[in-house]
N, C-alpha and C positions, 0 to 999 in steps of 0.2 A: 231053676224054676221049670215046672212042667207047663206045656202049652197045649192048646187045642189040637194043633197039627193039621187042620184042614188046609188044602192047597188050592192055588189058583195059578193057571198057566198064563204067562204074559210075555211081553217082548224080550225081557231079560232072563227068562227062565221060569222058575216056579217060586211063588211067594208062599210062605207057610204061616198060617195064622198064629200070632203070638199072644192071643188072649188065653186066659186060664181054661183048662178043660171044663166042659159042662157049662160054658157061659150061656146066658139066656137064649132060648130058642128064638126070641124076637130080635136078638142082637146079631148084627151082621158080623162075619169074619173080618179080620183086619190085620195088616202087616205093612212094614216098610219094604221096599225093594232092596235086597242086599247089595245088588250091583251098584245101585245109585248111592247107597250109604257109603260104600267103599270108594266111589269115584267122583262124587260131587259134594264138595264141602258145604254147599248151600242147601242140600237135601236133608230132610229129617224133621221138618216142621209137622205138627199133627195133621195139617191139611194135605200133606204128601202121602199119607197112609192110603194104601189100596184097600178098598172095601168090597166084599162080595157076599152074595146071598148064601143061605144055608145049603143050597144045591151044589155048592162048590164050583159053579161055572159062571154064574151071572154077575159080572163086574157091575157094581152099582155106583161107583164114584170114588172120589178121593184120588189124589195123584193123577196118574195117567196109565192106562193099560199099556201104553207105548213108552212108559218112562224109560 
């Protein structure tokens, strides 16, 4: 499946938006932290998703930028 591919730098590296390409301009980018997925069995709930604005920089919530 093809994804948007927008990125966000955070404590564990770079998150890559996993939403489909061309998702709505009003919709924020979102992804799970791959490091946490691989290392924390309790991580992965929808509320853990990192969310960031279309500028690719502004973390707006979900999970923690320090995940």
